[in-house]
N, CA, C and O atoms as CSV, one atom per row, in Angstrom:
chain,resi,resn,atom,element,x,y,z
A,1,MET,N,N,-98.847,-145.337,56.650
A,1,MET,CA,C,-99.205,-144.295,55.996
A,1,MET,C,C,-98.173,-143.880,54.841
A,1,MET,O,O,-96.994,-143.810,55.190
A,2,SER,N,N,-98.441,-143.633,53.682
A,2,SER,CA,C,-97.516,-143.463,52.599
A,2,SER,C,C,-97.373,-141.606,52.732
A,2,SER,O,O,-98.219,-140.817,53.152
A,3,VAL,N,N,-96.249,-141.381,52.304
A,3,VAL,CA,C,-95.902,-139.980,52.255
A,3,VAL,C,C,-96.703,-139.226,51.036
A,3,VAL,O,O,-96.578,-139.657,49.890
A,4,SER,N,N,-97.456,-138.190,51.293
A,4,SER,CA,C,-98.208,-137.453,50.391
A,4,SER,C,C,-97.315,-136.747,49.408
A,4,SER,O,O,-96.177,-136.350,49.659
A,5,ARG,N,N,-98.006,-136.621,48.162
A,5,ARG,CA,C,-97.170,-135.803,47.089
A,5,ARG,C,C,-97.065,-134.454,47.358
A,5,ARG,O,O,-96.314,-133.796,46.638
A,6,PHE,N,N,-97.716,-133.868,48.323
A,6,PHE,CA,C,-97.694,-132.433,48.707
A,6,PHE,C,C,-96.776,-132.263,50.065
A,6,PHE,O,O,-96.642,-131.176,50.626
A,7,HIS,N,N,-96.206,-133.398,50.486
A,7,HIS,CA,C,-95.283,-133.194,51.634
A,7,HIS,C,C,-93.954,-132.740,51.094
A,7,HIS,O,O,-93.212,-133.583,50.591
A,8,ASP,N,N,-93.571,-131.407,51.159
A,8,ASP,CA,C,-92.460,-130.897,50.728
A,8,ASP,C,C,-92.121,-129.603,51.693
A,8,ASP,O,O,-92.393,-128.443,51.385
A,9,PRO,N,N,-91.427,-130.041,53.009
A,9,PRO,CA,C,-91.221,-129.054,53.924
A,9,PRO,C,C,-90.055,-128.161,53.734
A,9,PRO,O,O,-89.946,-127.077,54.307
A,10,GLU,N,N,-89.161,-128.671,52.885
A,10,GLU,CA,C,-88.172,-127.709,52.335
A,10,GLU,C,C,-88.362,-126.809,51.160
A,10,GLU,O,O,-87.551,-125.957,50.798
A,11,GLY,N,N,-89.415,-127.055,50.643
A,11,GLY,CA,C,-89.932,-126.143,49.527
A,11,GLY,C,C,-89.430,-126.263,48.259
A,11,GLY,O,O,-89.535,-125.351,47.438
A,12,ARG,N,N,-88.712,-127.662,47.949
A,12,ARG,CA,C,-87.960,-127.908,46.675
A,12,ARG,C,C,-88.890,-127.829,45.587
A,12,ARG,O,O,-88.570,-127.155,44.607
A,13,GLU,N,N,-89.997,-128.422,45.615
A,13,GLU,CA,C,-90.905,-128.723,44.548
A,13,GLU,C,C,-91.785,-127.585,44.167
A,13,GLU,O,O,-91.916,-127.196,43.007
A,14,PHE,N,N,-92.419,-127.040,45.267
A,14,PHE,CA,C,-93.411,-125.939,45.148
A,14,PHE,C,C,-93.064,-124.621,45.378
A,14,PHE,O,O,-93.859,-123.694,45.222
A,15,GLY,N,N,-91.753,-124.467,45.793
A,15,GLY,CA,C,-90.980,-123.019,46.024
A,15,GLY,C,C,-91.220,-122.514,47.365
A,15,GLY,O,O,-90.519,-121.612,47.823
A,16,VAL,N,N,-92.265,-123.097,48.087
A,16,VAL,CA,C,-92.289,-122.688,49.406
A,16,VAL,C,C,-92.662,-123.858,50.226
A,16,VAL,O,O,-93.333,-124.762,49.728
A,17,PRO,N,N,-92.263,-123.895,51.465
A,17,PRO,CA,C,-92.668,-125.396,52.473
A,17,PRO,C,C,-94.063,-125.715,52.139
A,17,PRO,O,O,-94.856,-124.774,52.107
A,18,THR,N,N,-94.447,-126.808,51.907
A,18,THR,CA,C,-95.820,-127.408,51.821
A,18,THR,C,C,-96.042,-128.533,52.514
A,18,THR,O,O,-95.107,-129.325,52.630
A,19,TRP,N,N,-97.265,-128.812,53.086
A,19,TRP,CA,C,-97.738,-129.782,53.721
A,19,TRP,C,C,-98.981,-130.402,53.239
A,19,TRP,O,O,-99.764,-129.676,52.625
A,20,PRO,N,N,-99.270,-131.608,53.422
A,20,PRO,CA,C,-100.859,-132.166,53.043
A,20,PRO,C,C,-101.690,-131.268,53.930
A,20,PRO,O,O,-101.227,-130.501,54.775
A,21,TRP,N,N,-102.814,-131.425,53.680
A,21,TRP,CA,C,-104.096,-130.630,54.392
A,21,TRP,C,C,-104.069,-131.345,55.750
A,21,TRP,O,O,-104.119,-132.569,55.869
A,22,GLY,N,N,-103.989,-130.488,56.741
A,22,GLY,CA,C,-104.081,-130.852,58.253
A,22,GLY,C,C,-102.840,-131.480,58.919
A,22,GLY,O,O,-102.881,-132.032,60.018
A,23,LEU,N,N,-101.737,-131.350,58.164
A,23,LEU,CA,C,-100.359,-131.783,58.728
A,23,LEU,C,C,-99.353,-130.699,58.748
A,23,LEU,O,O,-98.154,-130.978,58.734
A,24,ALA,N,N,-99.761,-129.514,58.779
A,24,ALA,CA,C,-98.873,-128.291,58.892
A,24,ALA,C,C,-98.375,-128.227,60.373
A,24,ALA,O,O,-99.122,-128.661,61.250
A,25,PRO,N,N,-97.181,-127.720,60.691
A,25,PRO,CA,C,-96.778,-127.378,62.044
A,25,PRO,C,C,-97.756,-126.485,62.848
A,25,PRO,O,O,-98.343,-125.535,62.328
A,26,GLN,N,N,-97.881,-126.803,63.999
A,26,GLN,CA,C,-98.879,-125.833,64.903
A,26,GLN,C,C,-98.684,-124.391,64.882
A,26,GLN,O,O,-99.649,-123.648,65.064
A,27,HIS,N,N,-97.571,-123.957,64.686
A,27,HIS,CA,C,-97.241,-122.388,64.630
A,27,HIS,C,C,-97.886,-121.696,63.420
A,27,HIS,O,O,-98.205,-120.507,63.419
A,28,LEU,N,N,-98.051,-122.539,62.390
A,28,LEU,CA,C,-98.634,-121.866,61.144
A,28,LEU,C,C,-99.987,-121.945,60.970
A,28,LEU,O,O,-100.593,-123.008,61.109
A,29,ARG,N,N,-100.597,-120.747,60.630
A,29,ARG,CA,C,-102.146,-120.705,60.628
A,29,ARG,C,C,-102.532,-120.111,59.288
A,29,ARG,O,O,-101.750,-119.476,58.581
A,30,THR,N,N,-103.716,-120.349,59.012
A,30,THR,CA,C,-104.471,-119.624,57.704
A,30,THR,C,C,-104.787,-118.081,58.262
A,30,THR,O,O,-104.717,-117.733,59.441
A,31,ARG,N,N,-105.116,-117.326,57.237
A,31,ARG,CA,C,-105.821,-116.116,57.577
A,31,ARG,C,C,-106.980,-116.224,58.539
A,31,ARG,O,O,-107.028,-115.542,59.563
A,32,ARG,N,N,-107.878,-117.059,58.207
A,32,ARG,CA,C,-109.155,-117.249,58.808
A,32,ARG,C,C,-108.742,-117.719,60.366
A,32,ARG,O,O,-109.357,-117.202,61.299
A,33,GLN,N,N,-107.884,-118.526,60.584
A,33,GLN,CA,C,-107.525,-119.045,61.831
A,33,GLN,C,C,-106.913,-117.838,62.694
A,33,GLN,O,O,-107.318,-117.709,63.849
A,34,LEU,N,N,-106.130,-117.112,62.277
A,34,LEU,CA,C,-105.611,-115.870,62.700
A,34,LEU,C,C,-106.560,-114.856,63.110
A,34,LEU,O,O,-106.513,-114.252,64.181
A,35,ALA,N,N,-107.568,-114.678,62.046
A,35,ALA,CA,C,-108.713,-113.842,62.378
A,35,ALA,C,C,-109.612,-114.347,63.539
A,35,ALA,O,O,-110.152,-113.518,64.270
A,36,ARG,N,N,-109.771,-115.531,63.712
A,36,ARG,CA,C,-110.608,-115.889,64.807
A,36,ARG,C,C,-109.858,-115.706,66.160
A,36,ARG,O,O,-110.507,-115.618,67.202
A,37,GLU,N,N,-108.596,-115.651,66.155
A,37,GLU,CA,C,-107.935,-115.206,67.355
A,37,GLU,C,C,-107.655,-113.813,67.599
A,37,GLU,O,O,-106.909,-113.479,68.519
A,38,GLY,N,N,-108.278,-112.877,66.736
A,38,GLY,CA,C,-108.168,-111.510,66.593
A,38,GLY,C,C,-106.908,-111.025,66.108
A,38,GLY,O,O,-106.446,-109.979,66.563
A,39,LEU,N,N,-106.237,-111.765,65.121
A,39,LEU,CA,C,-104.703,-111.424,64.724
A,39,LEU,C,C,-104.979,-111.397,63.190
A,39,LEU,O,O,-105.921,-111.904,62.582
A,40,ARG,N,N,-103.764,-110.570,62.643
A,40,ARG,CA,C,-103.672,-110.723,60.997
A,40,ARG,C,C,-102.090,-110.910,60.902
A,40,ARG,O,O,-101.258,-110.788,61.801
A,41,PRO,N,N,-101.928,-111.207,59.705
A,41,PRO,CA,C,-100.528,-111.613,59.321
A,41,PRO,C,C,-99.736,-110.353,59.231
A,41,PRO,O,O,-100.264,-109.331,58.794
A,42,ALA,N,N,-98.436,-110.379,59.644
A,42,ALA,CA,C,-97.611,-109.364,59.649
A,42,ALA,C,C,-96.646,-109.321,58.639
A,42,ALA,O,O,-95.988,-108.308,58.402
A,43,ALA,N,N,-96.512,-110.549,57.934
A,43,ALA,CA,C,-95.605,-110.674,56.827
A,43,ALA,C,C,-96.324,-111.582,55.653
A,43,ALA,O,O,-97.458,-112.062,55.654
A,44,GLU,N,N,-95.386,-111.650,54.745
A,44,GLU,CA,C,-95.877,-112.724,53.557
A,44,GLU,C,C,-96.192,-114.108,54.024
A,44,GLU,O,O,-95.832,-114.437,55.154
A,45,CYS,N,N,-96.778,-114.875,53.320
A,45,CYS,CA,C,-96.956,-116.221,53.728
A,45,CYS,C,C,-95.796,-117.017,53.716
A,45,CYS,O,O,-94.898,-116.900,52.882
A,46,GLU,N,N,-95.816,-117.920,54.749
A,46,GLU,CA,C,-94.508,-118.514,54.949
A,46,GLU,C,C,-94.363,-120.008,54.377
A,46,GLU,O,O,-93.289,-120.564,54.146
A,47,ALA,N,N,-95.569,-120.524,54.201
A,47,ALA,CA,C,-95.819,-121.843,53.670
A,47,ALA,C,C,-97.155,-121.970,53.223
A,47,ALA,O,O,-97.938,-121.022,53.281
A,48,GLN,N,N,-97.506,-123.232,52.723
A,48,GLN,CA,C,-98.736,-123.676,52.309
A,48,GLN,C,C,-99.321,-125.068,52.437
A,48,GLN,O,O,-98.561,-126.025,52.292
A,49,VAL,N,N,-100.572,-125.260,52.690
A,49,VAL,CA,C,-100.878,-126.756,52.728
A,49,VAL,C,C,-101.738,-126.974,51.376
A,49,VAL,O,O,-102.430,-126.065,50.916
A,50,LEU,N,N,-101.659,-128.005,50.891
A,50,LEU,CA,C,-102.302,-128.383,49.576
A,50,LEU,C,C,-103.283,-129.611,49.879
A,50,LEU,O,O,-102.965,-130.465,50.707
A,51,ARG,N,N,-104.464,-129.661,49.186
A,51,ARG,CA,C,-105.406,-130.909,49.152
A,51,ARG,C,C,-105.718,-131.252,47.752
A,51,ARG,O,O,-106.004,-130.314,47.009
A,52,ALA,N,N,-105.709,-132.298,47.336
A,52,ALA,CA,C,-106.014,-132.799,46.071
A,52,ALA,C,C,-107.405,-132.813,46.026
A,52,ALA,O,O,-108.152,-133.176,46.934
A,53,ARG,N,N,-107.775,-132.323,44.717
A,53,ARG,CA,C,-109.436,-132.238,44.363
A,53,ARG,C,C,-109.442,-132.751,42.936
A,53,ARG,O,O,-108.483,-132.663,42.168
A,54,GLY,N,N,-110.593,-133.285,42.664
A,54,GLY,CA,C,-110.754,-133.865,41.332
A,54,GLY,C,C,-110.693,-133.041,40.163
A,54,GLY,O,O,-110.765,-131.831,40.382
A,55,GLY,N,N,-110.575,-133.414,38.958
A,55,GLY,CA,C,-110.685,-132.777,37.881
A,55,GLY,C,C,-109.308,-132.109,37.474
A,55,GLY,O,O,-108.208,-132.464,37.897
A,56,SER,N,N,-109.567,-131.045,36.548
A,56,SER,CA,C,-108.321,-130.521,36.269
A,56,SER,C,C,-108.003,-128.966,36.817
A,56,SER,O,O,-107.298,-128.108,36.286
A,57,ARG,N,N,-108.654,-128.915,37.878
A,57,ARG,CA,C,-108.485,-127.615,38.514
A,57,ARG,C,C,-107.269,-127.409,39.386
A,57,ARG,O,O,-107.003,-126.282,39.804
A,58,GLY,N,N,-106.491,-128.499,39.687
A,58,GLY,CA,C,-105.424,-128.611,40.398
A,58,GLY,C,C,-105.633,-128.620,41.996
A,58,GLY,O,O,-106.801,-128.645,42.383
A,59,PRO,N,N,-104.823,-128.606,42.754
A,59,PRO,CA,C,-104.999,-128.769,44.260
A,59,PRO,C,C,-105.585,-127.437,44.805
A,59,PRO,O,O,-105.462,-126.355,44.232
A,60,LEU,N,N,-106.280,-127.655,46.059
A,60,LEU,CA,C,-106.841,-126.728,46.676
A,60,LEU,C,C,-105.674,-126.099,47.586
A,60,LEU,O,O,-104.946,-126.859,48.226
A,61,LYS,N,N,-105.518,-124.844,47.635
A,61,LYS,CA,C,-104.254,-124.391,48.304
A,61,LYS,C,C,-104.661,-123.399,49.277
A,61,LYS,O,O,-105.554,-122.609,48.971
A,62,ALA,N,N,-103.978,-123.339,50.682
A,62,ALA,CA,C,-104.220,-122.403,51.626
A,62,ALA,C,C,-102.897,-121.842,52.062
A,62,ALA,O,O,-102.007,-122.623,52.398
A,63,HIS,N,N,-102.705,-120.549,52.082
A,63,HIS,CA,C,-101.439,-120.065,52.534
A,63,HIS,C,C,-101.257,-119.841,54.058
A,63,HIS,O,O,-102.196,-119.413,54.729
A,64,LEU,N,N,-100.246,-120.082,54.518
A,64,LEU,CA,C,-99.852,-120.269,55.926
A,64,LEU,C,C,-99.000,-119.081,56.394
A,64,LEU,O,O,-98.054,-118.737,55.685
A,65,PHE,N,N,-99.270,-118.419,57.554
A,65,PHE,CA,C,-98.601,-117.398,58.227
A,65,PHE,C,C,-98.124,-117.727,59.742
A,65,PHE,O,O,-98.850,-118.399,60.474
A,66,ASP,N,N,-97.015,-117.283,60.131
A,66,ASP,CA,C,-96.466,-117.549,61.526
A,66,ASP,C,C,-97.398,-117.033,62.400
A,66,ASP,O,O,-97.614,-115.832,62.234
A,67,ALA,N,N,-98.023,-117.581,63.289
A,67,ALA,CA,C,-98.773,-117.086,64.424
A,67,ALA,C,C,-97.953,-116.251,65.360
A,67,ALA,O,O,-98.500,-115.321,65.953
A,68,GLU,N,N,-96.772,-116.495,65.526
A,68,GLU,CA,C,-95.918,-115.827,66.537
A,68,GLU,C,C,-95.521,-114.426,66.097
A,68,GLU,O,O,-95.207,-113.551,66.904
A,69,SER,N,N,-95.548,-114.260,64.820
A,69,SER,CA,C,-95.246,-112.939,64.252
A,69,SER,C,C,-96.429,-112.129,63.892
A,69,SER,O,O,-96.273,-110.991,63.450
A,70,ALA,N,N,-97.752,-112.710,64.073
A,70,ALA,CA,C,-98.866,-111.981,63.741
A,70,ALA,C,C,-99.139,-110.728,64.673
A,70,ALA,O,O,-98.546,-110.694,65.752
A,71,VAL,N,N,-99.907,-109.805,64.365
A,71,VAL,CA,C,-100.236,-108.668,64.958
A,71,VAL,C,C,-101.659,-108.559,65.118
A,71,VAL,O,O,-102.415,-109.208,64.396
A,72,PRO,N,N,-102.141,-107.667,66.149
A,72,PRO,CA,C,-103.519,-107.605,66.413
A,72,PRO,C,C,-104.219,-107.008,65.096
A,72,PRO,O,O,-103.654,-106.199,64.361
A,73,LYS,N,N,-105.465,-107.484,64.895
A,73,LYS,CA,C,-106.394,-106.970,63.699
A,73,LYS,C,C,-106.783,-105.442,63.975
A,73,LYS,O,O,-107.097,-105.059,65.102
A,74,ARG,N,N,-106.736,-104.565,62.813
A,74,ARG,CA,C,-107.097,-103.269,63.057
A,74,ARG,C,C,-108.497,-102.993,63.306
A,74,ARG,O,O,-109.386,-103.658,62.774
A,75,VAL,N,N,-108.731,-101.977,64.147
A,75,VAL,CA,C,-110.162,-101.726,64.421
A,75,VAL,C,C,-110.818,-100.684,63.462
A,75,VAL,O,O,-110.374,-99.544,63.603
A,76,PRO,N,N,-111.697,-100.831,62.602
A,76,PRO,CA,C,-112.195,-99.829,61.848
A,76,PRO,C,C,-112.755,-98.841,62.426
A,76,PRO,O,O,-113.322,-98.978,63.510
A,77,SER,N,N,-112.677,-97.613,61.746
A,77,SER,CA,C,-113.311,-96.424,62.498
A,77,SER,C,C,-114.759,-96.227,62.192
A,77,SER,O,O,-115.251,-96.849,61.250
A,78,ARG,N,N,-115.493,-95.399,62.922
A,78,ARG,CA,C,-116.955,-95.263,62.894
A,78,ARG,C,C,-117.243,-95.061,61.344
A,78,ARG,O,O,-118.096,-95.687,60.715
A,79,ALA,N,N,-116.308,-93.987,60.776
A,79,ALA,CA,C,-116.670,-93.404,59.212
A,79,ALA,C,C,-116.389,-94.546,58.435
A,79,ALA,O,O,-117.151,-94.692,57.480
A,80,GLN,N,N,-115.364,-95.537,58.598
A,80,GLN,CA,C,-115.258,-96.816,57.815
A,80,GLN,C,C,-116.442,-97.512,57.840
A,80,GLN,O,O,-116.954,-97.846,56.771
A,81,LEU,N,N,-117.023,-97.816,59.016
A,81,LEU,CA,C,-118.193,-98.662,59.115
A,81,LEU,C,C,-119.298,-98.210,58.516
A,81,LEU,O,O,-120.052,-98.884,57.814
A,82,GLU,N,N,-119.434,-96.800,58.848
A,82,GLU,CA,C,-120.643,-96.154,57.978
A,82,GLU,C,C,-120.622,-96.291,56.517
A,82,GLU,O,O,-121.618,-96.620,55.872
A,83,ALA,N,N,-119.358,-96.008,55.951
A,83,ALA,CA,C,-119.128,-96.129,54.523
A,83,ALA,C,C,-119.432,-97.474,54.079
A,83,ALA,O,O,-120.074,-97.599,53.036
A,84,LEU,N,N,-119.022,-98.605,54.790
A,84,LEU,CA,C,-119.348,-99.923,54.391
A,84,LEU,C,C,-120.963,-100.241,54.388
A,84,LEU,O,O,-121.500,-100.945,53.533
A,85,GLU,N,N,-121.650,-99.609,55.481
A,85,GLU,CA,C,-123.060,-99.821,55.495
A,85,GLU,C,C,-123.652,-99.191,54.310
A,85,GLU,O,O,-124.404,-99.875,53.616
A,86,LEU,N,N,-123.398,-97.919,53.977
A,86,LEU,CA,C,-123.976,-97.257,52.811
A,86,LEU,C,C,-123.704,-97.997,51.548
A,86,LEU,O,O,-124.623,-98.144,50.742
A,87,ALA,N,N,-122.371,-98.533,51.280
A,87,ALA,CA,C,-122.077,-99.451,50.085
A,87,ALA,C,C,-123.090,-100.618,50.187
A,87,ALA,O,O,-123.728,-100.925,49.180
A,88,ARG,N,N,-123.259,-101.242,51.279
A,88,ARG,CA,C,-123.948,-102.495,51.243
A,88,ARG,C,C,-125.350,-102.189,50.808
A,88,ARG,O,O,-125.894,-102.888,49.952
A,89,TRP,N,N,-125.980,-101.124,51.392
A,89,TRP,CA,C,-127.364,-100.718,51.100
A,89,TRP,C,C,-127.505,-100.245,49.738
A,89,TRP,O,O,-128.577,-100.387,49.151
A,90,THR,N,N,-126.415,-99.645,49.141
A,90,THR,CA,C,-126.442,-99.254,47.672
A,90,THR,C,C,-126.679,-100.539,46.818
A,90,THR,O,O,-127.653,-100.642,46.072
A,91,ARG,N,N,-125.751,-101.497,46.965
A,91,ARG,CA,C,-125.446,-102.711,46.384
A,91,ARG,C,C,-126.824,-103.472,46.338
A,91,ARG,O,O,-127.204,-104.044,45.316
A,92,SER,N,N,-127.625,-103.440,47.631
A,92,SER,CA,C,-129.067,-104.025,47.669
A,92,SER,C,C,-130.033,-103.562,46.912
A,92,SER,O,O,-130.945,-104.260,46.470
A,93,VAL,N,N,-129.851,-102.000,46.659
A,93,VAL,CA,C,-130.969,-101.292,45.964
A,93,VAL,C,C,-130.660,-101.742,44.492
A,93,VAL,O,O,-131.604,-102.113,43.795
A,94,ALA,N,N,-129.474,-101.728,44.021
A,94,ALA,CA,C,-129.017,-102.189,42.563
A,94,ALA,C,C,-129.512,-103.563,42.377
A,94,ALA,O,O,-130.136,-103.800,41.343
A,95,ALA,N,N,-129.323,-104.479,43.216
A,95,ALA,CA,C,-129.695,-105.678,43.016
A,95,ALA,C,C,-131.385,-105.961,43.040
A,95,ALA,O,O,-131.908,-106.905,42.448
A,96,CYS,N,N,-132.027,-105.080,43.741
A,96,CYS,CA,C,-133.457,-104.955,43.713
A,96,CYS,C,C,-133.880,-104.510,42.298
A,96,CYS,O,O,-134.703,-105.166,41.660
A,97,GLU,N,N,-133.375,-103.518,41.870
A,97,GLU,CA,C,-133.738,-102.848,40.571
A,97,GLU,C,C,-133.421,-103.798,39.470
A,97,GLU,O,O,-134.231,-103.929,38.552
A,98,ARG,N,N,-132.325,-104.461,39.486
A,98,ARG,CA,C,-131.959,-105.467,38.414
A,98,ARG,C,C,-133.077,-106.505,38.246
A,98,ARG,O,O,-133.380,-106.972,37.149
A,99,ARG,N,N,-133.696,-106.850,39.449
A,99,ARG,CA,C,-134.743,-107.889,39.464
A,99,ARG,C,C,-136.087,-107.200,39.287
A,99,ARG,O,O,-137.051,-107.917,39.556
A,100,GLY,N,N,-136.327,-106.080,38.931
A,100,GLY,CA,C,-137.617,-105.278,38.652
A,100,GLY,C,C,-138.316,-104.785,39.983
A,100,GLY,O,O,-139.467,-104.355,39.925
A,101,ILE,N,N,-137.644,-104.843,41.155
A,101,ILE,CA,C,-138.402,-104.568,42.315
A,101,ILE,C,C,-138.196,-103.015,42.704
A,101,ILE,O,O,-137.097,-102.469,42.613
A,102,ASP,N,N,-139.198,-102.455,43.083
A,102,ASP,CA,C,-139.145,-100.956,43.259
A,102,ASP,C,C,-138.362,-100.724,44.664
A,102,ASP,O,O,-138.689,-101.241,45.732
A,103,ALA,N,N,-137.283,-99.861,44.462
A,103,ALA,CA,C,-136.493,-99.612,45.637
A,103,ALA,C,C,-136.411,-98.159,46.022
A,103,ALA,O,O,-135.414,-97.725,46.599
A,104,THR,N,N,-137.419,-97.415,45.720
A,104,THR,CA,C,-137.544,-96.074,45.970
A,104,THR,C,C,-137.478,-95.714,47.332
A,104,THR,O,O,-136.871,-94.700,47.676
A,105,ASP,N,N,-138.149,-96.584,48.280
A,105,ASP,CA,C,-138.080,-96.445,49.840
A,105,ASP,C,C,-136.687,-96.625,50.114
A,105,ASP,O,O,-136.149,-95.688,50.704
A,106,MET,N,N,-136.038,-97.534,49.844
A,106,MET,CA,C,-134.685,-97.838,50.289
A,106,MET,C,C,-133.774,-96.734,49.838
A,106,MET,O,O,-132.936,-96.324,50.641
A,107,ARG,N,N,-133.852,-96.189,48.590
A,107,ARG,CA,C,-132.996,-94.962,48.164
A,107,ARG,C,C,-133.171,-93.866,49.091
A,107,ARG,O,O,-132.224,-93.223,49.543
A,108,GLU,N,N,-134.535,-93.629,49.407
A,108,GLU,CA,C,-134.847,-92.439,50.452
A,108,GLU,C,C,-134.052,-92.596,51.660
A,108,GLU,O,O,-133.463,-91.603,52.088
A,109,VAL,N,N,-133.949,-93.761,52.296
A,109,VAL,CA,C,-133.396,-94.178,53.531
A,109,VAL,C,C,-131.917,-93.886,53.235
A,109,VAL,O,O,-131.357,-92.989,53.865
A,110,ILE,N,N,-131.301,-94.552,52.368
A,110,ILE,CA,C,-130.024,-94.118,51.896
A,110,ILE,C,C,-129.527,-92.681,51.933
A,110,ILE,O,O,-128.513,-92.263,52.490
A,111,GLU,N,N,-130.362,-92.058,51.288
A,111,GLU,CA,C,-130.088,-90.379,51.116
A,111,GLU,C,C,-130.362,-89.760,52.526
A,111,GLU,O,O,-129.729,-88.765,52.879
A,112,GLN,N,N,-131.218,-90.288,53.263
A,112,GLN,CA,C,-131.251,-89.732,54.714
A,112,GLN,C,C,-130.243,-89.913,55.492
A,112,GLN,O,O,-129.780,-88.996,56.170
A,113,ALA,N,N,-129.702,-91.304,55.494
A,113,ALA,CA,C,-128.373,-91.591,56.156
A,113,ALA,C,C,-127.161,-90.788,55.717
A,113,ALA,O,O,-126.372,-90.316,56.535
A,114,ARG,N,N,-127.036,-90.648,54.436
A,114,ARG,CA,C,-125.958,-89.725,54.028
A,114,ARG,C,C,-125.969,-88.410,54.582
A,114,ARG,O,O,-124.957,-87.884,55.045
A,115,THR,N,N,-127.341,-87.745,54.536
A,115,THR,CA,C,-127.440,-86.480,55.012
A,115,THR,C,C,-127.057,-86.503,56.708
A,115,THR,O,O,-126.359,-85.632,57.227
A,116,ASP,N,N,-127.552,-87.473,57.334
A,116,ASP,CA,C,-127.294,-87.550,58.882
A,116,ASP,C,C,-125.750,-87.728,59.240
A,116,ASP,O,O,-125.198,-87.270,60.240
A,117,ILE,N,N,-125.202,-88.433,58.293
A,117,ILE,CA,C,-123.817,-88.645,58.440
A,117,ILE,C,C,-122.900,-87.409,58.230
A,117,ILE,O,O,-121.962,-87.097,58.964
A,118,ALA,N,N,-123.295,-86.782,57.165
A,118,ALA,CA,C,-122.582,-85.397,56.692
A,118,ALA,C,C,-122.828,-84.362,57.947
A,118,ALA,O,O,-121.875,-83.726,58.397
A,119,ALA,N,N,-124.041,-84.237,58.442
A,119,ALA,CA,C,-124.432,-83.224,59.483
A,119,ALA,C,C,-123.586,-83.630,60.766
A,119,ALA,O,O,-123.024,-82.757,61.427
A,120,ARG,N,N,-123.516,-84.863,61.075
A,120,ARG,CA,C,-122.868,-85.350,62.089
A,120,ARG,C,C,-121.310,-84.978,62.038
A,120,ARG,O,O,-120.724,-84.436,62.975
A,121,ARG,N,N,-120.791,-85.292,60.976
A,121,ARG,CA,C,-119.278,-84.915,60.694
A,121,ARG,C,C,-119.065,-83.170,60.706
A,121,ARG,O,O,-118.042,-82.633,61.130
A,122,ARG,N,N,-120.108,-82.520,60.216
A,122,ARG,CA,C,-119.933,-81.263,60.214
A,122,ARG,C,C,-119.950,-80.666,61.671
A,122,ARG,O,O,-119.254,-79.713,62.022
A,123,GLY,N,N,-120.727,-81.268,62.377
A,123,GLY,CA,C,-120.883,-80.982,63.914
A,123,GLY,C,C,-119.627,-81.368,64.577
A,123,GLY,O,O,-119.193,-80.635,65.465
A,124,ALA,N,N,-119.004,-82.427,64.249
A,124,ALA,CA,C,-117.850,-82.869,65.139
A,124,ALA,C,C,-116.538,-81.962,64.493
A,124,ALA,O,O,-115.568,-81.645,65.181
A,125,GLY,N,N,-116.670,-81.656,63.246
A,125,GLY,CA,C,-115.619,-80.681,62.927
A,125,GLY,C,C,-115.721,-79.277,63.621
A,125,GLY,O,O,-114.715,-78.736,64.078
A,126,ARG,N,N,-116.868,-78.748,63.683
A,126,ARG,CA,C,-117.194,-77.578,64.557
A,126,ARG,C,C,-116.550,-77.630,65.952
A,126,ARG,O,O,-115.803,-76.744,66.368
A,127,ASN,N,N,-116.900,-78.758,66.664
A,127,ASN,CA,C,-116.491,-79.025,67.938
A,127,ASN,C,C,-115.064,-79.134,68.091
A,127,ASN,O,O,-114.639,-78.908,69.224
A,128,ARG,N,N,-114.294,-79.409,67.259
A,128,ARG,CA,C,-112.894,-79.833,67.141
A,128,ARG,C,C,-112.237,-78.253,66.957
A,128,ARG,O,O,-111.226,-77.919,67.575
A,129,GLU,N,N,-112.848,-77.472,66.160
A,129,GLU,CA,C,-112.225,-76.029,65.887
A,129,GLU,C,C,-112.465,-75.290,67.124
A,129,GLU,O,O,-111.588,-74.539,67.552
A,130,GLN,N,N,-113.673,-75.449,67.790
A,130,GLN,CA,C,-114.005,-74.586,68.944
A,130,GLN,C,C,-112.985,-75.081,70.080
A,130,GLN,O,O,-112.470,-74.205,70.774
A,131,GLY,N,N,-112.710,-76.212,70.281
A,131,GLY,CA,C,-111.691,-76.823,71.176
A,131,GLY,C,C,-110.374,-76.284,70.914
A,131,GLY,O,O,-109.695,-75.978,71.894
A,132,ARG,N,N,-109.911,-76.121,69.776
A,132,ARG,CA,C,-108.657,-75.302,69.451
A,132,ARG,C,C,-108.703,-74.005,69.956
A,132,ARG,O,O,-107.797,-73.653,70.711
A,133,GLU,N,N,-109.679,-73.166,69.646
A,133,GLU,CA,C,-109.752,-71.801,69.949
A,133,GLU,C,C,-109.638,-71.622,71.415
A,133,GLU,O,O,-108.996,-70.713,71.941
A,134,ARG,N,N,-110.324,-72.576,72.069
A,134,ARG,CA,C,-110.259,-72.382,73.625
A,134,ARG,C,C,-108.957,-72.590,74.273
A,134,ARG,O,O,-108.556,-71.997,75.275
A,135,SER,N,N,-108.249,-73.625,73.501
A,135,SER,CA,C,-106.925,-73.974,74.144
A,135,SER,C,C,-105.779,-72.903,73.615
A,135,SER,O,O,-104.597,-73.092,73.906
A,136,ARG,N,N,-106.124,-71.968,72.961
A,136,ARG,CA,C,-104.915,-71.152,72.538
A,136,ARG,C,C,-104.774,-69.912,73.410
A,136,ARG,O,O,-103.849,-69.123,73.217
C-alpha cells in the first residue's frame, strides 16, 4: 500500500493533523459519531480526514474531535422543542403556498398551538408566583 497524499499526522502540509479516509486514530471521531454516542465536542477540532473526489471541488473533509474530552449532549427544554415544531410547521405552510396549495387549515392549527403554548406558559408563571408567596 502506498502512502496517501492525505497522510500528514504532524500537520505540516494542511495545518492540522490529517489522515486518509478511514485511517484516523480510534480516539478521534466526527460530530456525527460523537452524537451517536450521546456526546458533543468540548473543544475545537483536533484533526481531519480527507478523501479525494473527482473534479475541481477539492477533497472531501471531515473534522475530528477527541472523544476522551467530549461532553454529554445538551437536552433541549420543552419550550425549545415547541419553538422548533412551530418553526417547522410555518416552513411547511410557506412551502405549500409557494406551490399554490391552500394551507389555511394548517395556519389555523399553528395559531391554535401558539395560543395553547402561551396559555400553558402563563399558567406555569402563575404557579411559580403562588409558590413563592407560600414560601415567604
